[in-house]
C-alpha beads as a LAMMPS data file, in Angstrom:
LAMMPS data file: protein, C-alpha beads

81 atoms
80 bonds

1 atom types
1 bond types

-500.0 500.0 xlo xhi
-500.0 500.0 ylo yhi
-500.0 500.0 zlo zhi

Masses

1 110.0

Atoms # bond

1 1 1 27.291 -37.979 -21.582
2 1 1 23.506 -37.905 -21.905
3 1 1 23.054 -37.355 -18.157
4 1 1 25.481 -34.431 -18.363
5 1 1 23.495 -32.903 -21.087
6 1 1 20.191 -33.397 -19.187
7 1 1 21.826 -31.760 -16.086
8 1 1 22.968 -28.762 -18.237
9 1 1 19.577 -28.427 -19.814
10 1 1 17.944 -28.506 -16.325
11 1 1 20.355 -25.893 -15.076
12 1 1 19.729 -23.605 -18.046
13 1 1 15.923 -23.957 -17.452
14 1 1 16.330 -23.063 -13.764
15 1 1 18.605 -20.123 -14.645
16 1 1 15.948 -18.870 -17.096
17 1 1 13.323 -19.165 -14.473
18 1 1 15.383 -17.282 -11.948
19 1 1 16.015 -14.510 -14.505
20 1 1 12.243 -14.234 -15.068
21 1 1 11.518 -14.101 -11.406
22 1 1 14.170 -11.396 -11.028
23 1 1 12.594 -9.313 -13.926
24 1 1 9.168 -9.640 -12.200
25 1 1 10.580 -8.626 -8.851
26 1 1 12.249 -5.636 -10.331
27 1 1 9.123 -4.544 -12.085
28 1 1 7.146 -4.985 -8.862
29 1 1 9.721 -2.919 -7.012
30 1 1 9.509 -0.135 -9.593
31 1 1 5.685 -0.192 -9.206
32 1 1 5.895 -0.027 -5.443
33 1 1 8.442 2.769 -5.568
34 1 1 6.115 4.787 -7.849
35 1 1 3.277 4.173 -5.476
36 1 1 5.323 5.103 -2.503
37 1 1 6.386 8.443 -4.245
38 1 1 2.708 9.188 -5.153
39 1 1 1.522 8.532 -1.521
40 1 1 4.280 10.666 -0.055
41 1 1 3.339 13.422 -2.538
42 1 1 -0.322 13.250 -1.537
43 1 1 0.609 13.333 2.136
44 1 1 2.875 16.427 1.496
45 1 1 -0.200 18.109 -0.213
46 1 1 -2.210 17.370 2.833
47 1 1 0.596 18.730 5.013
48 1 1 0.955 15.431 6.886
49 1 1 4.284 13.831 7.692
50 1 1 4.507 10.075 7.082
51 1 1 5.687 9.443 10.631
52 1 1 2.607 11.331 12.003
53 1 1 0.053 9.534 9.922
54 1 1 -1.325 7.356 12.635
55 1 1 -1.801 10.471 14.833
56 1 1 -3.484 12.308 11.982
57 1 1 -5.933 9.474 11.361
58 1 1 -6.828 9.320 15.046
59 1 1 -7.299 13.043 15.064
60 1 1 -9.619 12.943 12.073
61 1 1 -11.575 9.963 13.432
62 1 1 -12.119 11.893 16.713
63 1 1 -13.137 14.969 14.814
64 1 1 -15.613 12.971 12.792
65 1 1 -17.026 11.402 15.883
66 1 1 -17.480 14.814 17.574
67 1 1 -19.183 16.309 14.545
68 1 1 -21.586 13.290 14.228
69 1 1 -22.459 13.774 17.970
70 1 1 -22.979 17.578 17.388
71 1 1 -25.193 16.945 14.384
72 1 1 -27.164 14.212 16.259
73 1 1 -27.689 16.789 19.142
74 1 1 -29.269 19.154 16.660
75 1 1 -31.938 16.669 15.367
76 1 1 -35.323 17.065 16.822
77 1 1 -36.160 14.424 19.510
78 1 1 -38.852 12.813 17.184
79 1 1 -36.158 11.956 14.670
80 1 1 -33.871 10.314 17.264
81 1 1 -36.315 7.472 18.128

Bonds

1 1 1 2
2 1 2 3
3 1 3 4
4 1 4 5
5 1 5 6
6 1 6 7
7 1 7 8
8 1 8 9
9 1 9 10
10 1 10 11
11 1 11 12
12 1 12 13
13 1 13 14
14 1 14 15
15 1 15 16
16 1 16 17
17 1 17 18
18 1 18 19
19 1 19 20
20 1 20 21
21 1 21 22
22 1 22 23
23 1 23 24
24 1 24 25
25 1 25 26
26 1 26 27
27 1 27 28
28 1 28 29
29 1 29 30
30 1 30 31
31 1 31 32
32 1 32 33
33 1 33 34
34 1 34 35
35 1 35 36
36 1 36 37
37 1 37 38
38 1 38 39
39 1 39 40
40 1 40 41
41 1 41 42
42 1 42 43
43 1 43 44
44 1 44 45
45 1 45 46
46 1 46 47
47 1 47 48
48 1 48 49
49 1 49 50
50 1 50 51
51 1 51 52
52 1 52 53
53 1 53 54
54 1 54 55
55 1 55 56
56 1 56 57
57 1 57 58
58 1 58 59
59 1 59 60
60 1 60 61
61 1 61 62
62 1 62 63
63 1 63 64
64 1 64 65
65 1 65 66
66 1 66 67
67 1 67 68
68 1 68 69
69 1 69 70
70 1 70 71
71 1 71 72
72 1 72 73
73 1 73 74
74 1 74 75
75 1 75 76
76 1 76 77
77 1 77 78
78 1 78 79
79 1 79 80
80 1 80 81
């Protein structure tokens, strides 16, 4: 009988642990969903579609490199050394 009670106690503890893990997972999911919504809203404000994000990043990196090159070319030769 004692063994049965111990087994039931163990099962109750594991069930409680599983519930806590579930609550934490649900809270994390809610947080991630809020973050996703915020990011999508920011992308919309920037007029960038999520599936075009990589292309937009590459375009901006290229634009930055070109502008840096243009600025470098405007510097006097003495400053380029």
